[in-house]
C-alpha positions, 0 to 999 in steps of 0.5 A, spaced: 065 543 416 063 538 411 067 533 408 072 529 412 071 533 418 063 531 418 064 524 416 068 518 419 074 522 421 070 526 425 073 524 432 080 523 430 079 531 428 076 532 435 082 528 438 087 533 435 083 539 438 083 536 444 090 533 444 092 540 443 089 543 449 092 538 453 099 540 450 098 547 451 096 545 459 103 542 460 107 547 455 104 553 460 107 548 466 114 548 463 115 554 458 115 559 463 122 557 466 127 559 461 123 565 460 123 567 468 130 571 468 127 575 463 121 576 466 124 578 472 129 583 469 123 586 465 118 587 470 123 589 476 120 583 480 123 580 486 126 573 486 120 570 490 115 574 486 118 571 480 117 564 483 109 566 483 109 567 476 110 559 476 106 557 482 100 561 481 098 557 475 100 550 479 096 553 485 089 555 482 090 548 477 091 544 483 085 547 487 080 547 482 081 541 478 078 537 483 071 541 482 072 541 475 070 534 473 064 534 477 062 541 474 063 538 467 058 532 468 053 537 471 053 542 466 055 538 460 062 537 457 062 542 451 060 548 456 065 547 461 070 546 455 068 553 452 068 556 459 075 554 461 078 555 454 075 562 454 078 563 461 085 560 459 085 565 452 083 571 456 088 570 461 093 568 457 092 575 453 092 579 460 098 575 462 102 578 455 099 585 456 100 586 463 105 592 465 107 589 472 108 583 476 102 583 480 098 583 474 102 577 471 101 573 477 093 574 477 093 572 470 097 566 471 092 564 477 086 565 472 090 561 467 090 555 472 083 555 473 082 555 465 087 549 465 083 546 471 077 546 467 079 544 461 084 538 463 079 533 466 073 535 461 078 534 455 079 527 458 072 526 458 070 528 452 075 523 448 072 517 453 065 519 450 067 520 443 071 513 442 069 506 443 072 502 449 077 498 443 079 505 440 080 509 447 087 506 448 090 508 442 086 515 443 089 516 449 096 514 447 096 520 442 093 525 446 099 523 451 104 523 446 102 530 444 102 532 451 109 530 451 112 533 445 109 540 448 112 539 454 119 537 452 119 543 447 117 548 452 123 550 455 126 551 448 120 555 446 120 559 452 128 561 451 127 562 444 121 567 444 124 571 450 130 572 447 128 573 439 121 576 440 119 577 447 117 573 453 110 576 452 109 572 446 110 565 451 103 567 453 100 571 447 101 565 442 096 561 446 090 566 444 090 564 436 091 557 438 086 556 443 081 560 438 082 555 433 081 549 437 074 552 440 072 553 433 074 545 431 070 543 438 064 547 436 064 544 429 065 537 431 063 535 438 056 531 439 053 530 445 052 523 448 045 520 449 044 523 456 040 518 461 033 521 464 035 518 471 042 522 470 040 528 474 037 525 479 043 520 481 048 526 481 051 527 488 051 534 490 057 538 489 061 538 496 062 546 497 065 546 504 070 541 502 072 545 496 073 551 500 076 548 505 081 545 500 082 552 496 084 556 502 088 550 506 093 550 500 093 557 499 095 559 506 100 553 506 103 555 499 103 563 501 107 561 508 112 557 504 113 562 499 113 568 503 117 566 509 123 568 506 121 575 505 117 576 511 121 571 516 119 564 518 117 566 525 113 572 523 106 572 526 103 573 519 108 567 516 106 562 523 099 564 522 099 562 514 102 555 517 097 554 522 091 556 518 094 551 512 095 545 516 089 546 520 084 547 514 088 541 510 087 537 516 080 538 517 079 537 509 082 530 510 077 528 516 071 532 513 072 528 506 074 521 509 067 521 513 063 525 508 058 520 504 058 524 498 065 528 498 069 532 493 075 527 493 074 520 496 080 520 500 078 514 503 081 510 497 088 512 500 087 506 505 088 502 499 096 500 499 098 500 492 093 506 490 096 510 496 103 508 493 102 510 486 099 517 488 105 518 493 109 516 487 106 522 483 107 527 488 114 526 488 114 525 480 111 532 479 115 535 485 121 533 481 119 535 474 117 542 476 123 543 480 128 541 475 124 544 469 124 551 472 130 551 476 135 548 472 133 553 466 134 559 471 141 556 474 143 555 467 142 563 465 144 565 472 150 561 474 153 559 468 151 565 464 147 561 458 142 565 454 135 563 454 135 559 448 141 555 449 138 553 456 132 552 453 136 547 448 139 543 453 133 542 457 130 540 451 136 535 450 134 532 457 127 531 455 127 528 448 128 521 451 122 521 454 118 520 447 122 513 446 122 511 454 114 512 455 113 505 450 119 501 454 116 503 461 109 501 459 111 495 456 115 493 462 110 494 467 105 490 463 110 484 463 113 484 470 108 488 474 109 496 476 114 495 482 120 493 478 120 499 473 118 503 479 124 502 483 128 502 477 126 509 475 126 512 482 132 510 484 136 512 477 132 518 477 134 520 484 141 519 483 141 523 476 138 529 480 143 527 486 149 529 480 145 535 478 146 537 485 153 536 485 154 539 478 150 545 480 154 546 486 160 547 482 156 551 477 158 548 470 153 547 464 155 539 464 148 538 468 145 537 461 149 530 462 145 527 468 139 531 465 138 526 460 138 520 464 133 524 469 129 525 462 129 518 460 127 515 467 121 520 468 116 515 464 119 509 469 116 513 475 109 515 472 107 510 467 107 504 472 105 508 478 098 510 474 098 503 472 098 500 479 094 506 482 088 505 477 088 497 477 088 497 485 081 500 485 074 498 483 072 499 476 066 504 479 071 508 482 076 510 476 074 517 476 075 518 483 081 515 483 084 519 477 081 525 481 085 523 487 091 522 483 091 528 479 090 533 485 095 530 490 100 530 483 099 537 482 100 539 490 107 536 489 108 541 484 105 546 488 110 545 494 116 543 490 116 550 487 114 554 494 119 550 498 125 550 493 124 557 491 124 559 498 131 555 499 133 559 492 131 566 494 134 565 501 141 562 500 142 562 492 144 555 492 140 552 487 144 545 488 141 545 495 134 545 492 136 540 487 139 536 493 132 536 497 129 534 491 133 528 490 132 526 497 125 526 496 126 522 490 130 516 493 125 516 499 120 515 494 123 508 493 122 506 500 115 508 500 114 504 493 117 498 496 113 498 502 106 499 499 106 496 492 106 489 492 110 484 488 104 481 486 102 487 482 104 483 476 101 482 469 
């Protein structure tokens, strides 16, 4: 590509392509919720089976994102990006063409692996392409694009599933990814490589990765399948014991390992631990509301996929404006005040959603507006405090720990609340549990994030 693409605007075109990838990754978290009732009906899936369509993506994303950053550093950003993009596109094609629910779940799991490879790699590529004085602007653009995709997800899912087909939700990814890949191939320039880099790279922690993978899979299976199998069924209990045992073993092994997959000893830093736990609750909250409010509006209130998606999008739109406000307040007053404000108001909004879903009314969209407006207050100050609490040499690992714990929150949220809904049919109970978690997080923030965390 010549002209502007090859000139001084090259990095900005590259940023556009990498921002599109980030947008697709978060879109595939939120777009499925409004399409899920249609998917379940069309493929004759059980309630629990349909929830796996969401959680297969989250689970594999969670497990593989910890390894993806290391692989990107070892194999090269462009190579890992192309592998991730190809897998994401092929899995999207498979999800759109699958004849049955099992095939869709498998395709969604592969999609999650592709997304896990793309997410940290695209961040690393932006970091490598922009000088320090322009990175803030670049990441701001990338985050804004992601927020636009995220907020449009419910409406896109409802529109496609009602007007075209739910399969279009996945098939649309294929041409978009193809275009992005062509741009990246044309525009990416490998940064200079130091000769000593290979010698100083730590070995990949295979044992830690396998332990984390099987531990999360076993625990998630217990939480999601307990409704069908029975909570005290020997197989269910075996999954519970295996999951908790493997995750405990992972923590101990990583804590004392000199070259761990994830440096969990960072959690001994109180402000860092407070920020990471905030993101656990944030992701739990975000996924539960996106997925199950969309399903509630269709199954209990009787709205169409388009109308349910539209109401959800209305609730999320304020996020685009309050993101800037949250960041400025965190810089001015420190992270603690906006975090306490955000989680308290957000938790009360989810409590109101729980009450309104109990009486089965579409008026849930009113507290949903408050919920969406306060989301940035729960995320931006938390990222600020956790990244400021660690040494500069640990920033990459800090981001990896945070992202892994954050995605675990979403995985547990879908598994736990999905089981509640599948066994009781009570959406309000799942929302009530979510509100309790959010409000409890304010106590964690109050205890771990100090007042001295000021600008």
